[in-house]
DRENLUM-734429 format. One record per residue: residue in three letters; x, y, z of N, C-alpha, C in turn. Coordinates in steps of 0.02 Angstrom, whole numbers, plus 50000, padded with zeros to 5 digits. Each point is the difference from the previous one (the first is absolute). Example, Ala and Ser with C-alpha at 12.3 -4.5 7.8 and 13.67 -1.06 7.14 Angstrom:
ALA506604971650390499555005950000500455006050000/SER499825005349964500425005950003499615005550037/
# end
This chain:
MET500944974948298499495005549994500285006450026/PRO499875005649967500245007150022499705000950070/LEU500355004550043499855002350054499345002850014/ASP499865004349945499475003849999499294995449982/GLN500244994149982499384995549974499834993850062/THR500315000750050500014994350054499425001450032/PRO499604995450031499434999550048500145006550057/ALA499565003250023500035004850054500124996850060/LEU499844992749998500134995850064500164993149987/HIS500484996750025500164993049979500264996950064/ALA499684994050002500314996050059500374993549966/PRO500655000550004500314994549965499934993750038/ASP500104994149964500114993250041500675000350031/LEU500104997750067500705000850028500114992550019/PRO500694998950013500294993050024499774998750059/PRO500094993650034499744999750057500605002550058/ALA499865000050062500445004250051500454993450026/ALA500645001450001500374995750056499855000050064/ARG500014993550029499814999850068500655002650045/ARG499855005150043500325003250043499744999550077/GLY500465002550048499915001150070499465004950010/LEU500265006150034499615005950012500005002649918/CYS499385001149986499905001849928499385002949987/THR499885005149952499335003649999499904998649919/ASP500354995849974500015000649909500045006149977/CYS500445003850005500125006449968500064999649925/GLY500164994949981500054998149929500674998149968/LEU500505001750044500684999549988500224991349989/SER499714997350037500064992949992499734996749940/ARG499605003249964499724998149936500375001749937/MET500635003750016500315003549946500674995249975/LYS500245001849958500514995049971500645000650045/ASN500175004250040500445001150043499764999250062/ALA499654994750027499624999350063500504999050047/SER500594998749988500604999850057500055006750029/ASP499795005249973500115006650018499625001850071/CYS499514995150017499695001250063500364999650067/GLY500664996549985500464999350060500265006350013/THR500125004349960500255007350010499505004650002/ALA499294999849972499585004149991499505001350056/CYS499804993650026499434999150040500065004150059/GLN499475003150026499915004350062500104995850056/PHE499784993749991500034995150065500694994850001/ILE500525001749972500594996250005500535004250038/ALA500325005249959500465002750028499945008749980/PRO499535003750011500035006449971500455004050026/ASP500355006349967500315003950018499685006449989/TYR499705003550043499465006249990500465004949986/PRO500545001650042500365005849990500325001449930/ALA500244994149974500304999849926499435000749958/ALA499444996950004499515000749951499785006549997/GLU499795002950058499725006250005500505004849965/THR500694999450006500525003949979499994999949915/ARG499854994149970500084999249929499345002949983/THR499455000550032499395002049967499985006550013/HIS500075003150061499735007250015500785004350000/GLY500614998049998500655003150008500335000850080/ARG499514997250041500094999850075499594994550032/ALA500234998550053499534995850046499685004350035/ARG499484996950046499545003550045500355004150050/GLY499775005750023500295003950047499624998350072/PRO500075004150046499735000450076499245003149986/GLY499685000250048499395003550011499534994949962/ASP499405002349970499614997249958500204995749943/GLU500575001849983500294994349948500224993450041/LEU500065000250055500214993750029499374995749983/PHE499375002050010499384997449997499794998049929/PHE500105005449961499625000149930500524998249949/GLY500735000449997500434999549959500145007449957/PRO500495000449961500155005749972499435003349970/TYR499915007550000499465003249961500315007149992/ARG499745003149944500155007549992499395003950024/ALA499474998249991499335002750030499504995250015/MET499535002450043499504996350025499405004249996/HIS499474997049972499325004249993499414995250021/ARG499425003450022499384997150003499615002549933/ALA499774994649961499815002049939499344996049985/ARG499665003249948499374998149960499925003449938/LEU499774994849953499795003549934499385003950010/LYS500035005649956499475005050003499284996549967/ALA500164995649962499424995149973500134993950006/PRO499704996050058500224992750012499954995749932/ALA500294995650003499904994949939499464995050025/PRO499434999249955499524994850023500294993449999/GLY499884996050063500234993250001500634999450029/ALA500325006050007500744999550028499965000450088/GLN500554996750016500215000750074500085005950024/TRP499755003050053500095007550007499925002949956/THR500305005049976499765004649941500284998249931/GLY500624994949997500204997249933500655004249988/ILE500375002150045500625002849968500524995149975/THR499984994550027500604995349957499784999249932/THR499334997849992499814998749925500155005749965/ARG499745006150034500015007049952500745000449973/ILE500534999950057500725001049988500144995749935/ALA499814993949995500254994949962499565001349917/GLU499345002150015499685002549944500495007049958/ARG500255004250046500305004549968500794998549969/LEU500194995050025500734997449983499784998449925/LEU499494995549994499834997449922499785005449974/GLU499555005050011499785004949960500525002649972/SER500475002850037500665003749992500494997349951/GLY499984993550005500564995349957500624998750040/ALA499895002150070500634999350050500194993150000/VAL499464995949997500054992349995499564997349941/THR500204993149984499534997449953499584993950035/ALA500154999050058499624994250034500155001950081/VAL499434998050033499924999750070499834992550027/LEU500484997450042499894993950025499555000450070/THR499454998250015499594999450057499604993649993/MET499455000750041499524994750020499245002549974/ALA499694994649971499295001049993499564993850029/PRO499405002250008499674994050025499914995349957/ASP500004992950031499804994049972499375000849976/PRO499874997649937499324999849969499374997550037/ALA500374993750040499564995250027499965002350082/ASP500425004350021500085002250069500125006850011/LYS499645004950009500165006850002500635002050050/TRP500044995750052500515000750053500684997349981/ARG500094995349952500644996449984500395004249959/PRO500655001150006500445005049962500204995049939/VAL500075002849944500304997249941500555003849974/PRO500564999949986500505004349973499805000449921/VAL499985007749985499865001849937500495005749970/ILE500045000049942500505006149960499425004949983/VAL499905005250012499725004849966500275004349966/THR499825001249935500335003249944499735007449977/ARG499345000250020499705006449987499625003950057/ALA500005005950002499685002850067499314997450023/GLU499584999449936499444996650027499914993750027/GLY500514996049995499974993350034500145000750072/MET500255006450028500054999650064499345000650044/ALA499315002749964499444998450022499824994750031/ALA500294994149971499824992750019500364997350066/VAL500535003850015500344997250059499985003950064/ARG499455004849995499865004150061499794994250053/GLY500065003550066499864996250056500504995150038/MET499824997950050500364995150039499964992149980/ARG500604997449997499924992950001500294996550059/MET499844994250023500264997750062500364992949977/GLY500574999450016500474994949992500525001649956/THR500514995349991500645001449958499994996549936/ALA500285003949952500184996549927500585001549980/PRO500234997249941500605000249992500195005949939/LEU500075006650027499995004849957500615000349953/LEU500634999250042500595001549956500174994549947/ALA499584994650000500034994349949499705004249929/LEU499835006350011499615002549934500645003849962/LEU500585001450043500535003149971500164997149938/GLU500034993549998500454997049936499435000649948/PRO499384998849997499535000849950499975007049966/ALA500205004650049499925007249991500555001549956/ARG500554999150017500565000349968500094995849922/ALA499684995650004499974996149932499465003149959/ALA499575003850021499595003249961500295007849980/GLY500555000150017500375006949986500005006150051/HIS499574998050053499995005950047500715001950038/THR500255006150005500555000450032499925006350041/ARG499395003749996499815004550041499474997550040/ILE500094998050066499434996250046499915003550064/ALA499424999550024499765002750063499804993150038/VAL500144998850060499794994750038499575003350068/ILE499484996750010499645001750062500004993350045/GLY500315000750052500104993850038499995001450076/ILE499964994050027500165000450072500574999550029/PRO500155000350066500895000150010500334994249986/CYS499654992950007500464994749978500294999549932/GLN499435002449957500145000549926500565005249992/VAL499885005750031500395006449971500714997150034/HIS500054997750048500724999150027500434994649950/ALA499614995649976500284994649953500135004149935/LEU499645004249981499995003549933500655004550019/ARG500155003350042500515003750010500634996849996/MET500034994750025500624996050010500194997449921/ILE499504998949953500164997349943499965006249947/GLU499945006150011499855004749957500495001549958/GLU500744999350022500435001249944500124996049943/LYS499624993350023500144995749938499454998549948/LEU499515005450015499404999149945500215004649949/GLY500445004349998500085003849946499545003949954/LEU499615003150063499495005049986500225006749980/GLU499675002949948500205006849989499555004650056/ARG499554998850038499695002450058499584996650047/LEU500114999950061499474998050051499715004450039/TYR499394999850012499715002950062499634994950036/VAL500025001550069499854995850048499525004350040/ILE499324997649999499525002250047499784994750059/GLY500185002150065499944995150042499335000250043/THR499704994850022499445000850041500214997350078/PRO499835003050051500184996150070499684993949997/CYS500244995250032499714994050008500194995950077/SER499424998150019500074996250064499514993950009/ASP500144994550037499464995850014499644997849939/ASN500284998749942499704997149955499704992350015/THR499634998049950499734992950017499884997349931/THR499794993350007499774997349937499355002649978/THR499774998949943499355002749972499424995750037/GLU500154993950007499604995250033499775001750073/ASN500645001150035499915003250063499625006750007/PHE500055004249950499645005649994499254999349986/HIS499924994349966499404999349994499544997150072/ARG500344996750030499804998050074499875007050029/PHE500475003250011499865006750031499445003749983/LEU499845001149928499435002949982499314996850024/ALA500084993550005499494996650014499815001250071/LEU500355002050046499975002550058499695006450012/LEU500015004449951499845005750004499315002249978/ASP499674995549951499415000649972499674994249987/GLU499424998650004499664994549971500004998749938/ARG500085005649952500154999949928500635001949982/PRO500534996350012500655002949984500155002249933/GLU499624995649949500095000549930499735008649991/SER499655002850043499755006849980500505004850017/ILE500554998750035500605005350026500405001249930/THR500045005249990500365003949939500795003950019/TYR499925001250066500505005050026500144998550060/LEU500634999550022500144999050070500785002850007/GLU499885005750058500635002850021500135001850069/PHE500634998450024500215001650074500195006749997/ARG499655004350038500085007050006500455002050060/ALA500335006249992500325001750057499695004250053/ASP499314997649999499565002950060499754995450039/TYR500354992949986499864994150042499374996749983/ARG499805000849939499504996749972500054996749933/VAL499574995249985500074996649943499385003249955/GLU500175002749939499365001949962499824994549943/ILE499384999549995499764993749964499345003449947/ARG500144999149949499525001749939499684994049978/HIS499295001349989499514993749962499855002149924/ASP499774994649960499905001449940499285003449994/ASP499574999650056499425004850002500005006250015/GLY500715002650014500125006750028500055001750071/ARG499804993950035500145001850080500825000250018/VAL500125004050038500655001150033500035000050078/ARG500444995750020499964998550066500795001050027/THR500085002550076500564999850018500024995850069/ILE500534996350008500004994450057500665002650046/PRO499865001250062500745001450036500454994650002/PHE500705001049999500384993650000499874995750059/LEU499935003450067499824995950057499344995849992/MET499565000849952499364995749989500014995249941/LEU500734999849975500004995649952500114992950017/PRO499724995049967500054992150029500634996949988/LEU500495003050031500704996949985500134993450047/SER499544999150054500194994550038499734993949957/ASP499475001749948499764994449966500544997349944/LEU500475003149986500514998749953500594994950025/PRO500204995949958500564995550012500665003650024/ALA500374996950045500525002550024500625001049930/ASP499944997049961500505000549927499605003649957/PHE499505004450019499585004849942500585004949963/PHE500395002350032500585003949963500674995450003/PRO500264999649942500644994949999500595003550027/LEU500554995850018500465001850040500405006349959/THR500044998649938500265006149957499805005650019/CYS499395001650003499685006550007500045001550087/ARG499984995750037500175002250070500825000350014/SER500334998549944500895002150014500195005049950/CYS499515004549972500215004449957500265006350020/VAL500625002349989500165006850028500015006449955/ASP499484998649953500125005049944499245002649986/TYR499595001450049499375000649995499925006849952/THR500435005749996499805005749960500324999249939/ASN500264994349972500294999149938500575005549988/ALA500535000350048500505005549989500435000449932/LEU499944994849964500394998949939499645002149948/ALA499375002549997499505003349943500275006349993/ASP499925003449938500135006749988499465004250040/ILE499454998049998499505003450043499454993750029/THR499895002350060499494995550042499375003150001/VAL499474996249992499395002449993499514995650052/GLY499975002950060499564995950044499455004450036/TYR499924996750066499415003250035500305002950077/MET500464996050027500105000950078500005006050033/ALA500395004949959500005007550026499415004549968/GLY499494996249968499625004749959499475003150038/THR499794997550050499435001050057499465002449943/GLY499814995349967499295000049960500225001649920/GLU500525000849986500285000749927500584996649991/GLN500395000749948500574995049977500645004250026/TRP500444995850002500625002750029500604997849949/LEU500345005549996500464999749935500825000550029/LEU500404994749983500685001350017500415000149939/VAL500185006549983500505000749943500684998550012/ARG500364995449978500614996950024500625002949958/ASN499965000749944500485001749954499875005149942/ALA500435001449954499825003649938499454997549957/ARG500034994049999499494996549948499285000550042/GLY499975000050071499515000050032499675007649996/GLU500325005549999499955006149982499705001249925/GLU500324995149950499625001249939499314996949996/LEU499994994550040499254997149994499575004450037/LEU500075003250057499505004250031499915006449957/GLU500455002449959500005004749954499434999949943/LEU499924992949984499614998449949499325000850014/ILE499904999750073499265000650016499955006050039/ARG500365005649998500075005250038499285004750001/ASP499745000949931499365003249986499464996550022/ASP500154993750028499364994850006499884999150081/VAL500545001750042500044997750061500035006750046/VAL499684997850058499915005250062500574997950036/LEU500455002850030500504999250040500025004050063/GLU500104995650062500055004750061500604996550047/ALA500095002850058500514998250044499734995350045/PRO500394993750005499604994350049499905003950071/SER499584996850033499885002350073500314995450036/SER499965000850066500314994750057499595002150075/ALA499734994850017499735000950073499964993650035/GLY499985000950071499894993650041500704998050019/LYS500044993850039500664996850026499964992749979/ARG500564998849973499964992649978500254994250051/ALA500375001650048500284995650049499564995250025/ALA499475001850018499584995250043499824994949955/ALA499715002149939499764996249945500444995049979/VAL500565001049984500644996849980500174994950060/LYS500065001850062500244996750058499414994350010/GLY499305001449995499464994949998499944996149951/PHE500215001649929500114995349953500644994450010/ALA500445003150024500664996550009499824992950055/ALA499645003150047499674994850052499704994649975/ASN499485002349964499374995449959500354994849961/THR500645002549959500224996749959500494993550023/GLU500395002450052500284994050033499604995650035/ARG499355001750023499504996450037499784994549938/ALA499885002749948499644996049950500494994749967/ALA500575000650012500454994349988499934996349929/GLY500105005249958500074999849921499155001249965/GLY499564999450052499225002149967500035006949990/LEU499315002749995499725006249987500165003750071/PRO500215005249999500115005050066499375002750011/LEU499494996850026499335002350018500035003350078/ARG499525004950000499895004250057499544996650052/ARG500264998550055499604994950061499585006950030/MET499485002949967499535004050039499334999350003/PRO499745000150056499304998850019499515003949920/ARG499594994649985499585002349954499635006950010/PHE499825001350061499585005750012500355005749997/LEU500675000350000500505005649998500195001849931/ARG499884995749952500255000049935499695008149963/PRO499334999750004499765005949964500315005550022/LEU500125001050078500175006250031500745001949957/VAL500384994250024500785001449973500065001049924/ALA499384996549955500135002349941499765006949974/TRP499575002550048499845007149987500595004850014/LEU500274997350050500645004350024500634999549958/GLN500094995449970500594999849958500165003949958/PRO499435002849948500225005149952500025006350028/ARG499844999550073499965007450023500595001850044/ILE500254994750030500665001050051500534995549971/GLY499914995749963500564995049987500415004049955/PRO500584996149969500485002949944499655001449954/ARG500045006049960499655001549938500695003449954/GLY499844998949940500405001849943500764998550003/LEU500505003750010500664997249992500114995450064/GLU499805001850056499894996050062499794994149989/PHE499464999449959499634993249988500534995649964/ALA500285003549948500564997149956500554997550024/ARG500305003550056500514997950043499814993650039/ALA499375001150033499884993550028499974993749979/ARG499655000949934499984993349951500704997449987/LEU500385004949986500714997549976500284996550067/GLU500045002550059500174997050059499764994150024/MET499314999249970499694994550012500274993949959/LYS500085002149943500354994749938500644997950021/ALA500445005150029500704998250023499844995050061/VAL499535000950041500034996050071499724993149960/GLU499504998849962499844995249975500504996249960/THR500345002349964500544996849963500514996550049/VAL500285003650050500424996950049499704993250026/LEU499465002250039499624994350038499854993849964/HIS499785001049934499804993349959500584996849973/LEU500625004149985500394996249980500524996650056/ARG499915003350061500374995950059499584995150003/ARG499484998849992499524994150019500124995049942/ALA499945001749938499964995649939500614997849967/HIS500475006349996500624999749956500505004350038/PRO500274998150056500425003950041500705001249955/ARG500194994849964500665001249970500035004149950/ARG499345002549974499915005149942500075008050029/LEU499935000150058499975007250033500615003949981/LYS500544999050003500665002449989500005001349932/ARG499674996349950500075001049931499395005049976/MET499414999050023499415003949977499865006350045/VAL500175000750049499945006450038500535005450005/PRO499895006549953500355004249998500125004250075/ALA500555003050004500235004650057499365004350013/HIS499635003249947499575004750018499264997450031/VAL499944992949985499534996550042500045000150063/TRP500684997750029500255000350064499785006050038/LYS500395006349971499625006250027499375001950018/LEU499544996749945499295001750017499674995450052/VAL500344994450010499724995450053500235000850072/ALA500705004050006500355001050057499575003450062/PRO499485005949983499725002850047499494995350039/TYR499894993749984499444995850017500424994950037/GLY500614999850006500404995450046500304994249956/ILE499915000349932500204993749958500835003749981/THR500404995150002500525001149983500364993349981/PRO500465000649950500264992849961500474996450061/ARG499794992749988500414996350047500584996849961/GLU500444996250039500544998049951499844995649950/GLY500285001149941499904998049941499455002849958/GLU499735005450023499405003649963500185004649957/THR500645003850009500155005649964500254999149936/PRO500025004649952500134998249933500724998049994/THR500294996949959500554998049985500545006249987/ASN499505004049949500455006949980499595004850042/PRO500285003650042499585004950057499755005049956/SER500175001349940499645005649965499284998049967/ALA500024993550000499354997449962499365000750044/
# end
């Protein structure tokens, strides 16, 4: 079938996943060369300096790049006309629409909602711009996105865009040269603390008597979760008031609690929220990232990110709670009567903007080291790169014997 006659959105049947250890089922194990997992997986022996150099022409530098990875420009951003049904204003899907409209790509690999469960991600190939409307919004869970590369290539697509989370993008970059693509654009979203779709439904049931009415959920940079309902209601819940103590200790898988690439450092452009202070946060990482931003230049409002507050106390408290939790959720042991007061104070005196983002990156780094020490101590020297040790050092966490990478530059 000619490319211009293919469906706007297609979800191919995919082979089963191979059984692995630490694995998010990025899709690589479902491909013909499943043995590539051994060298491509983020959770085996990543070499971030080498990967960043291949992708961006250089590894991350000091300062904020130590936290966020290499970038050329950083913006707080929003679409002038927010897309209906999108997460935030819809910048990610708008970029993909423009790629398809302009002919820069003939296919976008991304996630759509399962017809039977709007929160479950299903990997799809989108071949026309109008198909992107069906993939707007958040999904919760992991799905084998990279397994779409083979059916996409078989259908004749050689100019492709991929919208992925860090573990998918890391594996994609490791096999990129083998794909034989004419052009590849990678739009990355930050990811942390993912869980299964089933677990997410349990969480929703704790938030509302009618969880099926929830149409939108977003963790915002103002220390609140925004929830929208199908009857038009909009609620916000402070982080401290969430019913996290009612969740099981293994609610978040170890892969997510030991991920060192929250900001998707190998994407061409990262579209997230952490430093957006109510809007989106863009990290343009290389020349292709600049191309992607240029596609929506007339549609987007760009501003410089702000920064306020101090992160040290928050990160130190998180580290102590994580150690105390012994592998469970790092819950704050705070008297209930104090929580409303602290929830009111956090968005006013806590870390905000870039300082909030730095705090989250340091928390993720702390979490990675502590959880791996407990569950997989032998993996530390292979999984934890040098820049992560630099992030945790201010909190008294330093590598023990046998924990440093075999390759000091990794």
